[in-house]
DOSEZA-376550 format. One record per residue (C-alpha): residue in three letters; x, y, z. Coordinates in steps of 0.02 Angstrom, whole numbers, padded with zeros to 5 digits, always signed. Layout:
BEGIN
alaXYZ ...
***
This chain:
BEGIN
met+00007-00007+00010 thr+00030+00186-00040 gly-00002+00354+00017 gly+00070+00336+00190 ser+00089+00217+00341 leu-00033+00101+00438 gly-00098+00223+00602 gln-00180+00199+00746 arg-00340+00085+00733 thr-00452+00153+00858 ala-00538+00096+01006 ser-00731+00108+00956 tyr-00724+00042+00784 gly-00572-00023+00714 ser-00537+00096+00562 leu-00366+00164+00521 gln-00304+00330+00574 leu-00162+00413+00479 leu-00001+00480+00577 asn+00073+00625+00499 asn+00258+00665+00468 asn+00263+00739+00638 gly+00173+00552+00718 ile+00004+00669+00745 val-00156+00579+00715 gly-00227+00645+00545 lys-00405+00619+00457 pro-00429+00477+00365 ala-00371+00509+00192 ser-00478+00461+00038 ser-00354+00352-00058 ile-00340+00232+00099 phe-00452+00124+00096 thr-00541+00035+00236 arg-00565-00152+00295 lys-00743-00205+00316 pro-00766-00259+00504 ser-00774-00447+00527 pro-00918-00529+00609 lys-00817-00583+00781 met-00747-00385+00779 leu-00962-00316+00770 leu-01004-00456+00908 ala-00861-00384+01033 gly-00912-00223+00972 ser-01110-00228+01033 arg-01054-00342+01188 asp-00939-00182+01249 arg-01090-00088+01202 glu-01206-00175+01285 lys-01091-00180+01456 gln-01063-00003+01446 phe-01257+00013+01434 leu-01301-00068+01581 leu-01159-00015+01695 leu-01250+00175+01634 val-01417+00126+01688 phe-01381+00034+01845 cys-01270+00181+01898 lys-01424+00292+01833 phe-01550+00195+01943 leu-01440+00157+02102 gly-01352+00338+02135 arg-01178+00384+02118 arg-01172+00362+02329 arg-01231+00184+02317 val-01136+00123+02208 ala-00979+00171+02314 met-01082+00093+02474 leu-01089-00061+02368 leu-00891-00051+02357 leu-00851-00015+02509 val-00956-00162+02584 gly-00903-00292+02440 leu-00704-00262+02440 pro-00696-00299+02628 leu-00816-00444+02613 leu-00693-00506+02483 ile-00553-00493+02577 phe-00617-00597+02725 thr-00665-00724+02618 leu-00484-00745+02536 gly-00426-00728+02710 ser-00518-00856+02794 tyr-00491-00953+02634 val-00301-00943+02683 leu-00315-00967+02876 asp-00403-01125+02832 lys-00272-01179+02733 ala-00126-01143+02851 asn-00241-01226+03010 asn-00219-01396+02919 leu-00016-01389+02956 tyr-00073-01410+03135 ser-00182-01530+03137 gly-00154-01676+03272 ile-00051-01567+03389 gly-00066-01538+03555 ser-00058-01368+03664 phe+00086-01295+03681 met+00156-01237+03862 ile+00283-01126+03946 gly+00471-01194+03915 ala+00632-01235+03787 pro+00801-01150+03765 glu+00847-00968+03745 asn+00858-00906+03585 thr+00806-01063+03544 ser+00640-01155+03463 leu+00613-01301+03340 asn+00679-01301+03160 ile+00638-01402+03029 asp+00756-01452+02881 glu+00637-01511+02751 his+00774-01569+02642 ile+00830-01717+02768 gly+00675-01709+02861 ser+00730-01710+03043 leu+00720-01576+03184 val+00879-01471+03230 pro+00860-01336+03370 tyr+00823-01174+03293 val+00964-01067+03375 ser+01012-00871+03330 gln+01167-00876+03202 ala+01273-00765+03335 ala+01470-00754+03278 asp+01508-00821+03455 asp+01387-00953+03481 pro+01457-01117+03468 ala+01329-01226+03476 ala+01233-01114+03317 leu+01383-01135+03215 met+01407-01316+03241 ile+01203-01353+03224 ser+01224-01252+03048 arg+01372-01353+02996 val+01303-01511+03049 lys+01137-01469+02940 asp+01232-01419+02789 thr+01364-01560+02796 gln+01222-01678+02797 lys+01113-01572+02664 asp+01278-01598+02554 arg+01288-01775+02583 asp+01111-01807+02522 ser+01108-01690+02379 ser+01256-01792+02331 thr+01171-01971+02322 glu+01017-01898+02242 lys+01150-01826+02102 asp+01226-02002+02104 gly+01121-02106+01965 asn+01149-02273+02052 lys+01019-02342+02156 thr+01111-02337+02354 gln+00973-02273+02462 arg+01021-02099+02564 pro+01108-02109+02718 ser+01000-02127+02873 pro+00920-01959+02971 pro+01014-01939+03139 ala+00913-02002+03263 ala+00726-02089+03263 ala+00672-01955+03409 ser+00702-01827+03281 leu+00632-01878+03163 ile+00478-01751+03091 lys+00367-01921+03009 arg+00413-02077+03120 val+00419-02224+03045 val+00269-02311+03158 pro+00136-02470+03128 leu+00010-02447+03016 his-00126-02340+03054 his-00027-02282+03211 pro-00097-02130+03267 cys+00041-02002+03282 glu+00073-02068+03106 asn+00055-01918+03008 phe+00118-01825+03166 ala+00221-01670+03122 phe+00289-01512+03218 pro+00244-01359+03170 pro+00380-01220+03111 pro+00452-01111+03230 pro+00383-00953+03273 pro+00439-00777+03187 pro+00596-00719+03267 gly+00495-00594+03348 leu+00376-00660+03450 arg+00485-00809+03533 arg+00491-00816+03696 pro+00646-00812+03790 gly+00699-00980+03890 pro+00657-01165+03883 arg+00502-01221+03831 pro+00414-01393+03774 cys+00365-01433+03608 pro+00219-01545+03552 val+00209-01721+03568 cys+00078-01834+03510 tyr+00055-01992+03639 val-00058-02120+03598 pro-00221-02161+03722 val-00165-02240+03867 glu-00266-02404+03835 gln-00182-02405+03688 ala-00006-02378+03753 ile-00050-02507+03879 ala-00080-02633+03736 ser+00087-02562+03649 met+00192-02638+03788 pro+00305-02794+03730 ser+00260-02971+03810 ser+00425-03015+03798 pro+00585-02921+03859 ser+00695-02860+03717 glu+00855-02925+03653 ser+01026-02915+03750 pro+01163-02901+03615 val+01308-03018+03664 leu+01274-02982+03862 gln+01166-03105+03905 asn+01193-03131+04101 leu+01269-02998+04214 thr+01322-03002+04406 tyr+01410-02900+04508 ile+01562-02883+04606 his+01550-02895+04824 asp+01680-02865+04919 glu+01675-02839+05107 asn+01824-02750+05114 pro+01857-02648+04985 val+02045-02585+04950 lys+02092-02425+04858 thr+02218-02472+04762 glu+02243-02309+04657 thr+02247-02150+04734 his+02111-02042+04637 gly+01933-02078+04634 gly+01823-02235+04702 ser+01727-02273+04864 asp+01699-02399+04984 phe+01506-02421+04916 gly+01578-02420+04734 gly+01703-02544+04770 tyr+01864-02432+04710 pro+01891-02524+04534 ser+02046-02521+04472 leu+02086-02437+04298 lys+02121-02639+04233 gln+01946-02681+04300 arg+01866-02532+04209 asn+01935-02551+04054 gly+01879-02731+04053 ser+01724-02701+04115 tyr+01702-02625+03918 glu+01744-02791+03828 ile+01581-02847+03815 lys+01538-03029+03853 glu+01392-03164+03842 ser+01437-03156+04047 met+01500-03037+04137 thr+01553-02994+04320 val+01581-02793+04352 his+01577-02643+04504 cys+01386-02570+04522 gly+01399-02523+04692 phe+01308-02601+04848 val+01513-02714+04832 lys+01439-02733+05028 gly+01315-02830+05136 ser+01196-02989+05077 arg+01104-02903+04961 pro+01064-02699+04878 gly+00999-02624+05041 arg+01063-02721+05178 gln+01220-02672+05265 ser+01289-02609+05104 gly+01293-02437+05163 phe+01127-02389+05057 asp+00988-02467+05206 leu+00817-02505+05190 asp+00709-02585+05313 glu+00674-02747+05285 phe+00495-02686+05263 asp+00510-02585+05103 leu+00650-02713+05030 thr+00518-02849+05057 glu+00403-02715+04949 leu+00551-02670+04828 glu+00555-02870+04785 gln+00405-02870+04705 phe+00362-02895+04541 his+00292-02736+04409 asp+00299-02703+04253 val+00326-02528+04287 ile+00403-02429+04402 val+00419-02216+04430 ala+00569-02166+04543 ser+00626-02032+04624 ala+00707-01951+04761 ile+00757-01818+04886 phe+00937-01805+04987 gly+00981-01676+05106 asn+00812-01598+05111 tyr+00831-01519+04943 asp+00671-01530+04859 leu+00481-01497+04893 ile+00402-01669+04826 gln+00283-01614+04665 gln+00111-01717+04651 pro+00118-01805+04478 lys-00032-01738+04387 lys-00140-01832+04232 ile-00118-02023+04281 ser-00250-02147+04234 gln-00330-02242+04342 ala-00233-02406+04260 ala-00080-02328+04316 arg-00135-02270+04492 gln-00190-02455+04512 asn-00021-02539+04432 val+00121-02415+04428 pro+00184-02383+04602 phe+00267-02215+04627 tyr+00438-02230+04729 met+00512-02092+04809 phe+00681-02113+04910 val+00709-01996+05053 asp+00873-01983+05176 glu+00823-01964+05359 glu+00861-01761+05365 thr+00706-01779+05205 glu+00598-01881+05351 ala+00618-01776+05479 tyr+00560-01638+05393 met+00419-01723+05320 lys+00353-01771+05504 asn+00375-01619+05554 ser+00268-01506+05412 ser+00136-01689+05472 ile+00149-01709+05257 leu+00202-01894+05273 asp+00053-02004+05343 ser+00070-02194+05457 asn+00073-02276+05281 lys+00237-02197+05216 arg+00142-02099+05072 val+00118-01912+05021 gly+00008-01917+04878 leu+00041-02066+04763 trp+00220-02067+04811 arg+00262-02197+04919 ile+00409-02146+05031 ile+00560-02251+05049 val+00693-02184+05206 val+00864-02239+05157 cys+00977-02250+05315 asn+01185-02246+05314 ile+01207-02142+05147 pro+01381-02183+05093 tyr+01411-02017+05024 asn+01448-01849+05112 asp+01353-01726+04949 ser+01161-01771+04965 arg+01182-01734+04767 arg+01293-01877+04759 asn+01192-01987+04868 gly+01029-01959+04738 lys+01144-02041+04597 val+01140-02223+04685 pro+00932-02230+04656 lys+00954-02139+04487 leu+01097-02231+04397 leu+01076-02404+04497 leu+00861-02441+04513 his+00912-02603+04423 arg+01007-02671+04593 ile+00882-02588+04703 phe+00729-02662+04596 pro+00773-02831+04533 asn+00608-02877+04469 val+00546-02732+04382 arg+00532-02746+04174 tyr+00520-02526+04149 ser+00582-02374+04257 ile+00562-02185+04226 trp+00674-02089+04338 ile+00606-01897+04386 asp+00731-01783+04488 gly+00646-01732+04652 lys+00594-01545+04584 leu+00512-01609+04415 gln+00319-01658+04420 leu+00268-01784+04316 val+00119-01719+04219 val+00086-01875+04063 asp+00029-02040+04109 pro+00192-02144+04109 tyr+00120-02302+03988 gln+00098-02144+03869 ile+00278-02093+03892 leu+00359-02297+03882 glu+00250-02283+03727 arg+00327-02139+03644 phe+00507-02146+03701 leu+00531-02346+03701 trp+00421-02459+03633 arg+00371-02358+03468 glu+00563-02333+03433 asn+00623-02490+03492 ala+00729-02411+03618 thr+00775-02490+03786 phe+00877-02316+03858 ala+00797-02148+03829 ile+00862-01997+03892 ser+00839-01802+03825 arg+00970-01715+03749 his+01045-01524+03849 tyr+00920-01408+03760 arg+01087-01313+03720 arg+01250-01386+03725 phe+01304-01555+03651 asp+01482-01552+03666 val+01573-01631+03835 phe+01713-01489+03827 val+01579-01362+03813 glu+01508-01414+03964 ala+01643-01453+04059 glu+01674-01253+04048 ala+01495-01230+04098 asn+01496-01337+04235 lys+01650-01230+04287 ala+01585-01068+04272 ala+01431-01083+04359 gly+01505-01192+04520 lys+01449-01343+04513 tyr+01610-01448+04579 asp+01779-01408+04569 asn+01870-01344+04425 ser+02034-01440+04453 ser+01922-01610+04475 ile+01825-01536+04319 asp+01996-01523+04209 tyr+02065-01683+04294 gln+01921-01796+04210 val+01900-01702+04045 glu+02096-01744+04011 phe+02083-01911+04062 tyr+01925-01955+03958 lys+02044-01830+03812 asn+02194-01946+03828 glu+02064-02095+03790 gly+02017-02012+03630 leu+01870-01908+03672 thr+01859-01761+03535 pro+01720-01610+03537 tyr+01555-01645+03445 ser+01581-01636+03249 glu+01472-01697+03103 ala+01575-01830+03107 lys+01483-01927+03265 leu+01307-01922+03158 pro+01175-01990+03174 ile+01234-01988+03358 thr+01130-01795+03401 ser+01257-01747+03547 asp+01379-01796+03688 val+01281-01715+03824 pro+01119-01761+03902 glu+00987-01683+04006 gly+01005-01817+04129 cys+00834-01766+04261 val+00735-01866+04166 ile+00769-02075+04114 ile+00673-02204+04021 arg+00734-02370+04035 glu+00702-02570+04003 his+00805-02651+04132 ile+00896-02795+04024 pro+01053-02851+04031 ile+01155-02703+03910 thr+01058-02567+04004 asn+01088-02621+04161 leu+01278-02637+04087 phe+01265-02470+04044 ser+01219-02409+04190 cys+01337-02494+04308 leu+01469-02416+04209 trp+01415-02243+04208 phe+01370-02249+04390 asn+01583-02312+04422 glu+01631-02171+04312 val+01510-02049+04411 asp+01600-02117+04566 arg+01797-02124+04492 phe+01772-01939+04445 thr+01652-01795+04469 ala+01460-01797+04528 arg+01433-01706+04363 asp+01369-01866+04247 gln+01340-01725+04104 leu+01544-01771+04082 ser+01523-01955+04100 phe+01373-02026+03984 ser+01471-01995+03826 thr+01605-02086+03866 val+01533-02262+03914 arg+01378-02246+03780 asp+01531-02246+03650 lys+01623-02370+03729 ile+01482-02487+03712 met+01451-02448+03551 ala+01594-02481+03489 lys+01589-02648+03546 val+01396-02715+03519 asn+01258-02653+03406 trp+01159-02526+03549 thr+01144-02370+03563 val+01030-02225+03662 asn+00856-02133+03617 met+00912-01954+03637 phe+00758-01871+03608 leu+00736-01669+03610 asp+00750-01592+03781 cys+00580-01478+03730 glu+00474-01658+03728 arg+00528-01690+03887 arg+00471-01532+03976 asn+00306-01588+03875 phe+00283-01716+04014 val+00377-01660+04163 ile+00369-01461+04241 gln+00529-01403+04332 ala+00522-01317+04508 tyr+00633-01221+04588 his+00729-01296+04735 arg+00668-01309+04909 asp+00795-01175+04994 leu+00790-01075+04853 leu+00587-01053+04875 val+00589-01043+05058 his+00715-00886+05015 lys+00575-00823+04901 ala+00467-00825+05020 ser+00556-00757+05134 pro+00619-00578+05094 gly+00721-00557+05250 ala+00817-00724+05245 ala+00950-00675+05144 thr+01086-00783+05242 met+00947-00946+05259 his+00995-01003+05062 his+01065-01165+05145 gln+00971-01177+05303 leu+00804-01279+05349 val+00687-01188+05482 leu+00565-01329+05557 pro+00415-01287+05645 gly+00430-01226+05804 thr+00617-01194+05816 ser+00716-01030+05833 leu+00885-00977+05719 ala+00963-00936+05894 gly+01087-01047+05917 lys+01127-01223+05807 asn+00980-01257+05695 pro+00917-01441+05715 gly+00845-01419+05537 lys+01026-01378+05458 arg+01099-01478+05337 ser+01210-01587+05431 ser+01273-01662+05282 lys+01455-01603+05224 arg+01507-01623+05053 gly+01636-01694+04961 lys+01812-01660+04945 gly+01811-01592+04768 glu+01638-01527+04789 lys+01574-01340+04797 arg+01415-01287+04890 ser+01319-01194+04770 gly+01329-01001+04823 ser+01212-00852+04820 lys+01300-00790+04646 arg+01207-00982+04589 his+01035-00933+04662 arg+01040-00757+04606 lys+01068-00837+04434 val+00900-00958+04448 ala+00794-00836+04526 ala+00836-00725+04373 gly+00757-00872+04274 asn+00869-00989+04259 lys+00785-01150+04318 asp+00879-01264+04194 ser+01015-01336+04331 ser+00966-01526+04384 ser+00934-01582+04564 phe+01059-01751+04538 
***
């Protein structure tokens, strides 16, 4: 075509307008032919005119003000509808999850790694926070391993994720109520509350938990018959560590106890006397001994020595557990005297659900070290029990024992379960924290850590995966009493008896030495899961101090009813601490009062 370039098409009719040399639209030239509109164009144009006509009639009929009001009402309604749809989708992510309670680590919440399907603590990545940096390195290394495996054309399976307890979607039987359970995402950083707090745990109903109890004991790898050394006159042959109660095992005997065989005889406390509790240095009444020899599928045990804690009554315990699961609380004579003076101990030696067991001739001068005896040696005190749950005296149980056992042992096919520390997972870091808090004599801690270092202890790293931590939060222990777990408990106690009473320092050494010999491991679950079924309270002396503002000098004194502070206080602790052990001072209590309630009783 000649006579100029094609111009712009008009919006209404589809004809062209010419552009002059300056790009200005002009009138149509007579030499430019116009194309007849197609039927589709005519139809589209007629529809546009109809829409415009209807809109004009609508506006004229209602008026501009009414149209504006309709828009003002309709727009919020549309936004509300869309918002409800989005919230409904979001709520589906939280189906089947229990309610939140207070407590979880400071600067820490749950962080879900969707790539490997595991949980890692959600820690602020501060440059001076070694825990945060270590967790980040462990997670990144696992991601690299998984990505390299996916790229590989071979049909090799991906490496196993860290621990069964840290899986988001656990391997459970078909139709298990918790098979679709998932942790929620971490809260926004600005909304996270400081301090430890629990996370949701999926428990099955009590009836189903009881039905899940194995009908026969779990298999004990290699070790089938475990007996214990008896020595009425133990002799200390080496300069460091040990006690008359533990029997002073030599380093040679210690090292030999890690050579796992089918039948073994090891030191395990109670080396004196005809049986544990009878002239053994941890003596019990004959009536109590008869009680402890009875068979039970499940027991719950705790202890308070030195009148250090107030008894916490369990809650939400099923009728089946009340009838079949005994609750035993071990106390010394000092704590018993306080209970009698306070009229909380009845004639049947019961305080609520707790059956009180009084211990005489306690073996150590330190109350915390005495607490390690029932904590680690329950299998010796209760020879005919299948499963036990230990909780420290400062804890209150708020979930049924059967549900706890189903969740952390039976569902995981585990025989020993303990929570890992909420923040620290390296023994060297834990040792420095104990020294800084004055938990024990610093030179004794240094000696123990240096000893383990010479044996091959290394800082925690990703090379130890699937092991996720070397430091437990030992205030709760869940176990099945079979030979291999009994051996672990014995050797763990021997380390506590030989070195410091800080059992977190020796846990990983004993675990790793046994795991190097047999196919056995420990279920180390999240500490926030532990906080779901136990509630932590303050120690008794701190509660007394907080209730009495004028009692600033009474941190470690017990005032019995009717007594006076003048002269020697009959309720004051008479037990002395061991040579290498420090008494916690007011500095520690100020720290606890500020919100750190995480120091263990035992």
